[in-house]
C-alpha positions as CSV (number, residue, x, y, z in Angstrom):
1,M,-7.7,-12.3,-13.8
2,T,-9.0,-9.3,-15.6
3,F,-12.5,-8.2,-16.9
4,Q,-12.9,-5.1,-19.1
5,R,-15.3,-3.3,-21.3
6,V,-13.9,-0.6,-23.6
7,G,-15.2,1.0,-26.8
8,A,-17.2,3.9,-28.1
9,G,-20.1,3.5,-25.7
10,H,-20.8,5.7,-22.7
11,F,-19.7,3.1,-20.1
12,Q,-16.3,1.6,-19.7
13,F,-14.8,-0.5,-16.9
14,L,-11.9,-2.7,-15.9
15,A,-11.8,-5.1,-12.9
16,S,-9.0,-7.3,-11.9
17,Y,-8.2,-9.9,-9.2
18,V,-4.7,-11.1,-8.3
19,L,-3.9,-14.1,-6.1
20,S,-0.2,-14.2,-5.2
21,K,2.5,-15.1,-2.7
22,N,5.8,-13.4,-2.4
23,R,8.3,-15.6,-0.4
24,G,12.0,-15.6,0.0
25,N,14.9,-14.6,2.2
26,Y,15.8,-11.2,0.7
27,P,13.3,-8.3,0.2
28,G,15.7,-6.2,-1.8
29,L,17.6,-2.9,-1.0
30,Y,14.5,-1.4,0.5
31,A,13.0,-4.0,2.9
32,G,9.7,-2.3,3.5
33,D,9.4,-3.7,7.0
34,G,10.8,-0.8,9.0
35,Q,14.5,-1.5,8.4
36,A,16.8,1.2,7.0
37,P,17.0,1.2,3.1
38,N,20.2,-0.6,1.9
39,G,21.1,-1.3,5.5
40,S,19.8,-4.7,6.3
41,S,22.0,-6.9,8.6
42,Q,19.9,-10.0,8.1
43,F,22.9,-11.9,6.6
44,D,25.2,-11.0,9.6
45,S,23.6,-13.5,11.9
46,R,23.8,-17.2,11.3
47,D,21.0,-18.0,13.7
48,S,18.7,-15.4,12.0
49,L,19.4,-16.9,8.6
50,A,17.8,-20.2,9.6
51,I,14.4,-18.5,10.0
52,S,14.8,-15.7,7.4
53,T,12.8,-17.4,4.6
54,G,9.1,-16.7,4.5
55,P,6.6,-14.2,3.3
56,L,8.3,-11.0,2.2
57,P,7.1,-7.5,3.3
58,G,5.0,-6.7,0.2
59,S,3.3,-10.1,0.0
60,R,-0.5,-9.6,-0.4
61,T,-2.5,-12.8,-1.0
62,H,-5.5,-11.1,-2.5
63,I,-5.9,-7.9,-4.5
64,L,-9.1,-6.7,-6.1
65,K,-9.2,-3.5,-8.3
66,A,-11.9,-1.8,-10.3
67,F,-11.9,1.2,-12.5
68,G,-14.8,2.6,-14.4
69,S,-16.3,5.7,-16.1
70,Y,-19.6,6.9,-17.6
71,R,-20.0,9.8,-20.0
72,F,-23.4,11.5,-19.8
73,G,-25.0,13.0,-22.9
74,F,-24.5,16.6,-21.7
75,G,-20.7,16.1,-21.5
76,L,-20.1,15.2,-17.8
77,T,-17.8,12.2,-17.3
78,A,-17.8,10.4,-13.9
79,G,-15.0,8.0,-13.2
80,T,-14.2,5.9,-10.2
81,S,-11.3,3.7,-9.0
82,A,-11.5,1.3,-6.0
83,Y,-9.4,-1.5,-4.5
84,W,-9.4,-3.9,-1.7
85,Q,-6.2,-5.8,-0.7
86,S,-5.3,-8.2,2.1
87,G,-2.7,-7.3,4.7
88,T,1.0,-7.7,4.6
89,P,3.1,-10.0,6.9
90,L,4.7,-8.7,10.1
91,N,8.0,-9.6,11.7
92,E,9.5,-9.5,15.1
93,F,13.1,-8.1,15.1
94,G,15.7,-8.2,17.8
95,I,19.5,-7.7,18.1
96,T,22.2,-10.3,18.4
97,P,25.0,-10.1,21.0
98,S,27.3,-8.8,18.2
99,G,24.9,-5.9,17.5
100,S,23.4,-7.0,14.2
101,G,19.7,-7.3,13.5
102,S,17.9,-10.6,13.7
103,F,14.6,-12.3,13.4
104,L,13.1,-13.5,16.7
105,Q,10.4,-15.5,14.9
106,P,10.4,-17.0,11.4
107,R,10.0,-14.3,8.7
108,G,6.4,-13.1,8.3
109,S,5.0,-15.1,11.2
110,A,4.3,-12.3,13.7
111,G,0.8,-11.6,12.2
112,R,-0.5,-9.5,9.3
113,T,-1.6,-5.9,8.9
114,P,-5.3,-5.4,8.4
115,S,-6.7,-5.5,4.9
116,T,-7.2,-2.1,3.3
117,W,-9.5,-0.5,0.8
118,D,-9.8,2.7,-1.1
119,L,-12.4,4.5,-3.2
120,N,-11.9,7.6,-5.4
121,L,-14.2,9.6,-7.7
122,R,-13.5,12.1,-10.5
123,L,-16.1,14.4,-12.2
124,D,-14.9,16.0,-15.5
125,Y,-17.0,18.6,-17.3
126,P,-16.1,20.4,-20.5
127,V,-17.6,23.9,-20.4
128,P,-19.9,24.2,-23.4
129,R,-19.8,27.9,-24.0
130,S,-18.4,28.4,-27.6
131,V,-15.4,30.5,-26.8
132,L,-14.4,28.5,-23.7
133,Q,-15.1,25.2,-25.5
134,A,-12.6,26.3,-28.2
135,L,-10.0,26.8,-25.5
136,G,-10.8,23.3,-24.1
137,L,-11.8,24.6,-20.7
138,R,-12.7,21.7,-18.3
139,L,-13.8,21.7,-14.7
140,I,-12.5,18.8,-12.6
141,L,-13.5,17.6,-9.1
142,D,-11.6,14.8,-7.4
143,L,-12.8,13.1,-4.3
144,E,-10.1,10.9,-2.9
145,H,-10.2,8.2,-0.2
146,I,-14.0,8.4,0.2
147,G,-15.1,7.1,3.5
148,S,-11.4,6.4,4.5
149,P,-11.4,4.0,7.4
150,R,-8.1,5.5,8.6
151,R,-7.0,1.9,9.4
152,P,-3.4,1.2,10.4
153,I,-1.2,0.0,7.6
154,A,2.3,-0.1,9.1
155,F,3.6,-1.0,12.5
156,V,6.9,-0.9,14.5
157,Q,8.5,-4.3,14.2
158,Q,11.6,-3.8,16.2
159,H,10.9,-5.6,19.5
160,Y,14.3,-5.5,21.3
161,F,17.3,-3.3,21.1
162,G,19.8,-5.6,22.8
163,A,20.8,-9.1,23.7
164,D,22.9,-10.7,26.5
165,S,25.9,-12.9,25.9
166,Q,23.7,-16.0,25.5
167,G,21.6,-14.2,22.9
168,N,18.5,-13.6,25.0
169,P,16.7,-10.4,24.1
170,T,17.1,-7.4,26.3
171,D,16.0,-3.7,26.3
172,P,12.5,-4.1,24.9
173,S,11.1,-1.3,22.7
174,P,8.1,0.5,24.2
175,L,7.0,1.2,20.7
176,Y,6.8,-2.4,19.4
177,G,3.5,-3.1,17.7
178,Q,2.5,0.6,17.6
179,V,1.1,2.1,14.4
180,T,3.5,4.2,12.2
181,V,1.3,4.8,9.1
182,Y,-2.5,5.0,8.7
183,D,-4.7,5.1,5.6
184,P,-4.8,8.6,4.2
185,P,-7.8,10.8,5.1
186,M,-10.5,11.8,2.7
187,S,-9.7,14.8,0.5
188,A,-11.2,16.9,-2.3
189,R,-9.5,18.8,-5.1
190,F,-11.1,21.2,-7.6
191,G,-9.3,22.0,-10.8
192,V,-9.6,24.0,-14.0
193,D,-7.9,22.7,-17.1
194,L,-7.3,25.0,-20.0
195,G,-5.9,23.8,-23.3
196,F,-4.6,25.7,-26.4
């Protein structure tokens, strides 16, 4: 669902909402759940195949996005972008007695990552001096990830590195469940744009 206002006025915006589910038994060449790209062994274990259908790594149920800008009479344009999205499903991986990777729980049933949000701002000002204006000189300030919560967005999902001859998990990973990626920190960037 999308709402937008565009035109010749000073204010423009676009907002969208997506409701989705991404289910299956194959996430593609890049799994996105901590496994090596193009190296999945999920089809090597018959037992794992029985529980390999479920929410895929990029499945986000809700996504809200908003973009907007306002042009002031003296030339300054302020623009913003923001989003909020629900978390992605987590898995619990182990190893079969033959050494291939396997699901220990049905795909996507080991919880979800926290929901995330982001807020960015851009100020764009064309310098009005006649000579500089002819050159198209613009000053730009970007503020990215304003108020970043530095929330965790990816976790170690490999729980065991081995299995005995009966298929019972052995050699637990001390890193299982630990954070591997956080939201990026807040940053600022100043730029000068000169056209000819």
